[in-house]
C-alpha positions in Angstrom: 0.0 0.0 0.0 2.9 2.3 0.7 4.0 2.1 -2.9 0.6 2.0 -4.6 -0.7 5.0 -2.7 2.5 6.9 -2.7 3.0 10.3 -4.4 5.4 8.6 -6.8 2.4 6.9 -8.6 0.6 10.2 -8.8 -2.8 8.7 -7.9 -2.7 5.9 -10.5 -5.0 7.8 -12.9 -7.2 5.6 -15.1 -5.5 4.9 -18.5 -2.3 6.8 -17.6 1.3 5.6 -17.5 1.0 5.7 -13.7 -1.7 3.0 -13.9 0.6 0.9 -16.0 3.4 1.2 -13.3 0.9 0.1 -10.7 -0.2 -2.9 -12.9 3.5 -3.8 -13.5 4.2 -3.7 -9.8 1.2 -5.9 -9.0 2.3 -8.3 -11.7 5.7 -8.5 -10.1 4.1 -9.3 -6.8 2.0 -12.1 -8.3 5.1 -13.6 -9.9 7.0 -13.5 -6.6 4.1 -15.3 -4.9 4.2 -18.2 -7.5 1.0 -17.2 -9.3 1.2 -18.0 -13.0 0.6 -15.3 -15.7 -2.8 -15.1 -17.3 -2.5 -11.9 -19.3 -1.5 -11.1 -22.9 1.3 -12.9 -24.7 2.2 -15.2 -21.8 2.6 -12.3 -19.4 0.6 -10.8 -16.5 -0.5 -7.6 -18.2 -3.7 -7.3 -20.2 -3.8 -4.1 -22.3 -7.1 -2.6 -23.4 -7.2 0.1 -26.2 -9.2 3.2 -25.3 -10.6 6.2 -27.1 -11.9 9.5 -25.7 -13.9 12.0 -27.7 -12.8 15.6 -26.9 -14.8 18.9 -26.8 -13.4 22.0 -28.6 -16.0 24.5 -27.2 -18.2 24.8 -24.1 -21.3 22.6 -24.3 -24.7 24.4 -24.7 -28.1 23.4 -23.5 -31.1 25.1 -25.1 -34.9 25.0 -25.1 -37.8 27.0 -26.4 -40.2 29.0 -24.2 -44.0 28.5 -24.6 -45.4 30.4 -27.5 -48.9 31.4 -26.3 -49.6 35.1 -25.9 -46.1 36.0 -27.0 -43.8 34.4 -29.7 -41.7 31.5 -28.5 -38.1 32.2 -28.0 -34.9 30.1 -27.6 -33.2 30.2 -24.2 -29.6 29.0 -24.1 -27.3 28.0 -21.2 -23.6 27.7 -21.7 -21.1 25.8 -19.6 -19.4 28.3 -17.3 -22.0 30.9 -17.6 -25.6 29.9 -16.7 -24.6 26.3 -15.8 -21.7 23.9 -15.1 -21.6 20.6 -17.0 -20.5 18.4 -14.0 -20.3 15.3 -16.2 -21.1 14.4 -19.8 -21.6 11.0 -21.3 -23.1 12.2 -24.6 -22.2 14.8 -27.2 -25.9 15.5 -27.9 -29.3 14.7 -26.6 -32.9 15.8 -26.6 -35.6 15.0 -24.1 -38.7 16.3 -22.4 -38.5 18.1 -19.0 -39.7 16.3 -15.9 -39.5 18.0 -12.5 -39.0 16.4 -9.1 -39.4 18.6 -6.0 -37.6 16.8 -3.2 -39.2 19.1 -0.6 -42.6 17.6 -1.6 -41.5 14.0 -2.1 -42.1 12.6 -5.6 -42.1 9.2 -7.3 -38.4 8.7 -7.3 -38.1 9.4 -3.6 -41.0 7.1 -2.8 -39.1 4.3 -4.6 -36.0 5.0 -2.5 -38.0 5.2 0.8 -39.6 1.9 0.0 -36.3 0.3 -0.7 -34.9 1.7 2.6 -37.9 0.4 4.6 -37.3 -3.1 3.2 -33.5 -2.8 4.0 -32.5 -4.5 0.8 -30.8 -3.7 -2.4 -33.2 -2.3 -4.9 -33.5 -4.2 -8.1 -33.2 -2.2 -11.3 -35.9 0.4 -11.1 -38.5 0.7 -13.8 -37.7 3.2 -16.6 -40.0 5.8 -15.2 -37.8 8.6 -16.4 -36.5 7.0 -19.6 -35.3 9.7 -22.0 -36.4 12.5 -19.8 -34.4 15.6 -18.8 -35.0 15.7 -15.0 -35.0 18.9 -13.0 -34.5 18.4 -9.3 -35.6 21.1 -6.9 -35.2 21.3 -3.2 -33.0 22.5 -0.3 -31.7 19.2 1.3 -28.5 18.1 -0.5 -29.0 14.5 0.7 -32.4 14.3 -0.9 -31.3 16.0 -4.0 -28.4 13.5 -4.4 -30.8 10.5 -3.7 -33.2 11.8 -6.3 -30.4 12.3 -8.8 -29.2 8.7 -8.4 -32.8 7.5 -8.7 -33.4 9.6 -11.9 -30.3 8.2 -13.6 -31.1 4.6 -12.7 -34.6 5.0 -14.0 -33.6 6.1 -17.4 -33.1 9.9 -17.3 -31.0 11.2 -20.2 -29.9 14.2 -18.2 -30.2 15.7 -14.7 -30.3 19.4 -13.7 -29.6 20.3 -10.0 -29.3 23.6 -8.2 -25.7 24.7 -7.9 -24.3 23.8 -4.5 -22.2 26.1 -2.3 -19.0 24.3 -3.6 -20.1 24.8 -7.2 -20.7 28.5 -6.6 -17.4 28.9 -4.7 -15.3 27.4 -7.6 -17.5 28.5 -10.5 -15.0 30.6 -12.4 -12.2 28.0 -12.0 -14.5 25.2 -13.2 -15.8 27.3 -16.1 -12.3 27.4 -17.6 -12.2 23.6 -18.0 -14.2 21.8 -20.6 -15.9 18.7 -19.3 -14.3 15.4 -20.3 -16.3 12.8 -22.2 -15.9 9.3 -20.9 -13.3 6.9 -22.1 -14.5 4.0 -24.2 -13.0 0.7 -25.2 -11.9 1.1 -28.8 -14.1 -0.7 -31.2 -17.3 -0.3 -29.1 -19.9 2.4 -29.2 -21.6 1.5 -25.9 -21.5 3.3 -22.6 -19.1 2.4 -19.8 -20.2 -0.8 -18.1 -20.6 0.7 -14.7 -23.3 3.3 -14.0 -25.2 2.3 -17.1 -27.3 4.9 -18.8 -26.6 8.6 -19.4 -24.6 10.6 -17.0 -25.2 14.1 -18.2 -25.3 16.2 -15.0 -25.6 19.9 -14.8 -25.5 22.4 -11.9 -27.7 25.4 -12.6 -27.0 28.9 -11.5 -29.7 30.9 -9.6 -30.5 32.8 -12.9 -30.8 29.5 -14.8 -33.2 28.1 -12.2 -35.2 31.3 -12.3 -35.5 31.1 -16.1 -37.4 27.8 -15.7 -40.4 29.5 -14.0 -43.4 28.9 -16.2 -41.7 26.4 -18.4 -44.2 23.5 -18.7 -43.5 19.8 -18.1 -42.6 18.1 -21.4 -40.7 21.0 -22.9 -37.9 19.6 -25.1 -34.3 20.3 -23.9 -31.3 19.9 -26.2 -27.6 19.5 -25.7 -25.3 20.7 -28.5 -21.5 20.2 -28.4 -18.5 20.9 -30.8 -16.1 18.0 -30.8 -12.4 17.6 -31.8 -10.4 14.6 -32.8 -10.5 11.6 -30.3 -7.6 10.9 -28.1 -6.1 7.3 -28.0 -4.8 5.6 -24.8 -4.9 2.3 -23.0 -5.8 0.8 -19.7 -4.1 -2.1 -18.1 -5.1 -5.1 -16.0 -2.8 -7.4 -14.0 -4.0 -11.0 -14.2 -2.6 -14.2 -12.8 -4.0 -17.7 -11.9 -3.2 -20.8 -9.9 -4.3 -23.9 -11.8 -6.5 -26.2 -9.7 -5.1 -29.5 -8.6 -8.3 -31.5 -8.8 -9.0 -33.0 -12.3 -12.8 -32.3 -11.9 -12.8 -29.1 -9.8 -10.1 -27.3 -11.7 -12.7 -26.2 -14.3 -14.6 -24.4 -11.5 -13.0 -21.0 -11.0 -12.9 -18.5 -8.1 -12.1 -15.0 -9.2 -10.6 -12.6 -6.6 -10.4 -9.0 -7.8 -10.0 -5.3 -7.1 -9.2 -2.2 -9.1 -5.8 -0.8 -9.1 -6.5 2.7 -10.6 -7.7 5.9 -8.9 -8.3 9.5 -10.0 -4.7 10.6 -10.6 -3.9 14.3 -10.5 -6.9 16.6 -9.9 -8.0 20.0 -8.5 -5.8 20.9 -5.5 -7.3 20.7 -2.1 -5.3 22.5 0.6 -2.4 22.5 -1.8 -2.5 18.8 -2.5 -3.4 17.7 -6.1 -2.5 14.0 -5.9 -5.5 11.8 -5.3 -3.6 8.9 -3.8 -6.5 6.4 -3.5 -5.2 4.6 -0.4 -8.6 3.3 0.6 -9.9 3.5 -2.9 -8.6 1.0 -3.9 -5.0 0.3 -2.9 -6.6 -1.4 0.2 -8.6 -3.8 -2.0 -5.6 -4.5 -4.2 -3.6 -5.3 -1.1 -6.2 -7.8 0.1 -6.1 -9.6 -3.3 -2.3 -9.7 -3.2 -2.3 -11.0 0.4 -4.7 -13.8 -0.6 -2.5 -14.6 -3.6 0.5 -14.8 -1.3 -1.3 -17.2 1.0 -2.7 -19.4 -1.7 0.5 -19.3 -3.8 2.7 -20.7 -1.0 0.9 -24.1 -1.5 -0.5 -26.6 -1.4 -2.4 -25.9 -4.7 -6.1 -25.4 -4.3 -8.5 -27.9 -5.9 -10.2 -25.2 -7.9 -8.5 -22.8 -10.2 -8.1 -19.3 -8.7 -7.8 -16.2 -10.9 -6.5 -12.9 -9.5 -7.5 -9.9 -11.5 -6.5 -6.3 -10.6 -8.5 -4.1 -13.0 -7.6 -0.7 -14.5 -10.0 2.2 -15.2 -12.7 1.2 -12.8 -13.0 4.9 -12.0 -13.9 5.6 -15.7 -16.8 3.1 -15.8 -15.3 -0.4 -15.3 -13.3 -0.4 -18.6 -10.6 -2.8 -17.4 -13.1 -5.3 -16.1 -15.2 -4.9 -19.3 -12.1 -5.8 -21.3 -11.5 -8.8 -19.0 -15.1 -9.9 -19.5 -14.7 -9.8 -23.3 -11.2 -11.4 -23.1 -11.4 -13.6 -19.9 -8.5 -15.6 -18.6 -10.9 -18.6 -18.3 -14.4 -19.1 -19.8 -16.9 -16.9 -17.9 -19.2 -19.9 -17.6 -16.5 -21.6 -15.5 -16.4 -18.8 -12.9 -18.3 -20.1 -9.9 -17.9 -16.8 -7.9 -16.2 -13.4 -8.0 -15.3 -11.7 -4.8 -14.3 -8.1 -5.4 -12.5 -6.0 -2.7 -13.4 -2.3 -2.7 -12.3 0.2 0.0 -11.5 -2.0 3.0 -8.9 0.4 4.5 -11.1 2.0 7.2 -13.6 0.5 9.6 -17.2 1.3 8.8 -18.7 3.0 12.0 -22.1 1.5 11.2 -20.8 -1.9 12.3 -19.5 -2.8 15.8 -16.3 -4.7 14.8 -13.7 -5.0 12.0 -16.1 -6.6 9.6 -16.7 -6.1 5.9 -20.1 -5.8 4.4 -21.0 -7.7 1.3 -23.0 -6.0 -1.5 -26.0 -8.0 -2.7 -26.0 -10.1 0.5 -29.6 -11.0 0.1 -29.3 -11.9 -3.6 -27.1 -15.0 -3.3 -26.1 -17.6 -0.7 -22.3 -16.7 -1.0 -22.1 -14.3 1.9 -23.7 -16.5 4.6 -21.6 -19.5 3.5 -18.3 -17.5 3.8 -19.4 -16.0 7.1 -20.2 -19.6 8.4 -16.6 -20.5 7.6 -15.1 -17.6 9.6 -15.2 -14.6 7.4 -16.1 -11.3 9.1 -18.7 -10.6 6.4 -22.1 -9.0 7.1 -25.1 -7.6 5.2 -24.7 -4.2 3.5 -27.1 -2.0 5.4 -27.0 0.9 3.0 -29.2 -0.2 0.1 -29.9 3.4 -0.9 -26.2 3.7 -2.0 -26.6 0.9 -4.6 -23.1 -0.4 -3.9 -23.9 -3.7 -5.6 -24.0 -1.9 -9.0 -21.0 0.5 -8.3 -17.9 -1.8 -8.6 -16.3 -4.1 -11.1 -18.3 -7.1 -9.9 -21.4 -5.7 -11.7 -19.7 -6.1 -15.1 -19.7 -9.9 -14.5 -23.1 -9.8 -12.8 -24.6 -8.7 -16.1 -23.2 -11.9 -17.6 -24.8 -14.1 -15.0 -21.8 -14.6 -12.7 -22.4 -14.5 -9.0 -20.2 -11.5 -8.3 -20.2 -9.4 -5.1 -18.1 -6.8 -3.4 -16.7 -6.8 0.1 -16.1 -3.4 1.6 -16.0 -1.4 4.8 -16.6 2.0 3.2 -18.4 4.1 5.7 -19.1 7.2 3.5 -16.0 8.9 4.9 -15.3 12.5 3.8 -12.0 11.6 2.2 -13.7 9.6 -0.6 -12.3 10.8 -4.0 -10.2 13.5 -2.2 -6.4 13.9 -2.0 -6.8 13.2 1.7 -7.5 9.5 0.9 -3.9 8.6 1.9 -2.0 6.2 4.1 -2.3 8.5 7.1 -6.0 7.7 7.3 -5.7 3.9 6.9 -6.7 1.7 9.8 -4.1 -1.1 9.4 -5.4 -3.0 12.4 -8.8 -3.1 10.8 -7.4 -4.4 7.5 -5.3 -7.0 9.3 -8.3 -8.4 11.2 -10.6 -8.3 8.2 -8.2 -9.9 5.8 -7.1 -12.5 8.3 -10.7 -13.5 8.8 -11.1 -14.2 5.1 -8.2 -16.5 4.7 -9.8 -19.6 6.2 -13.1 -19.0 4.4 -11.4 -18.5 1.0 -9.3 -21.6 1.5 -12.5 -23.5 2.1 -14.1 -22.0 -1.0 -11.2 -22.8 -3.4 -11.1 -26.4 -2.1 -14.9 -27.1 -2.0 -17.4 -28.0 -4.7 -19.8 -25.3 -3.4 -21.1 -23.2 -6.2 -23.0 -20.1 -5.1 -26.5 -19.6 -6.5 -28.8 -16.6 -7.1 -31.9 -16.5 -4.9 -35.2 -16.6 -6.7 -36.0 -13.3 -8.4 -32.7 -11.7 -7.2 -30.6 -12.1 -10.3 -30.4 -8.8 -12.2 
């Protein structure tokens, strides 16, 4: 962790040479532990080609005012003036306006409240907002964020929110930077695998919010952009495997994974521009490497074990998507995938050094691992949709039982330069990882194949 989260790796930015250094380091560790290579050309590294479309001018959102007693007119918002484009996944869109007032509830919030009352992960929500441009009003930032997530998951093509205090404080600085379009795997036209759907998010100034008074529901909003030539790059996975010793069970594979990238160099906070990503996810990478060390020192497990440290999770699960399309073993042979994401700090919601497992109620994997000594418990934050927010979900969509172990307690250092070694609870990590060793050794030597519970498979 000291190396992975050091300033020398400059935050292991997705698709950067720093990410490649991290992947090369992880590959060296796997080799040292006696794990065989399972990447490209007989090595440990898997290279995935990437493209990023670029903008050459600030994006513009426009709509027409009602044309009743006076002629209709075009109103236009420009990034850096009336709005900030917080994120873009599309170069253009058009869709009807739909308003959600979080101070008065609304359908999206009702869905969230229902999910919370049941204390379970919500299944994919119905496409209630499919293709809509959703305007979220309200004063409570937590409710606005919840409504934003719900709108995106239910098919919204874009979301408008009131500019927050932080947006207003840094407005001029952010206005100077054109938003980045997402990286994509070369040869594909689809969206990133994680966070499916559009992620066109805009913060509106007070003037922009005021200009919406009297604008009826269903008014068509448009996004226009001017693009330049695409940029080419790559992302890198580090992949190794231990071939199973049992002639029958070796075809049954356990995949242990984490992501090795983070956010790289970003906006300075208190003079620090390196987003080290100690918890996110040098901690998870460390857990996988420690399990590789233990299993690699022998005797060989009966099942085949694959260790995959993915690149570009932070840009939408691109490394894991490349692995899914170019797997080290047939996907049908993967009995279970256990992903490790942010285990470097104890979650204050739980009384001990446990890890919660996303999608606990969806399969029988978590209870079985816990019964064999793992400090694993149910994820009690269904409103955060953690099950769908890590690399495991790329494989879930292919039918693989894939879940994430974490102890992320929504700490304030998430995606900040302050996510560094100084904030890591090494005692917690030691206890949590140690509790997993016996359970994982049981799993890789048993014929237990986890199953989806009825109606719980996405």
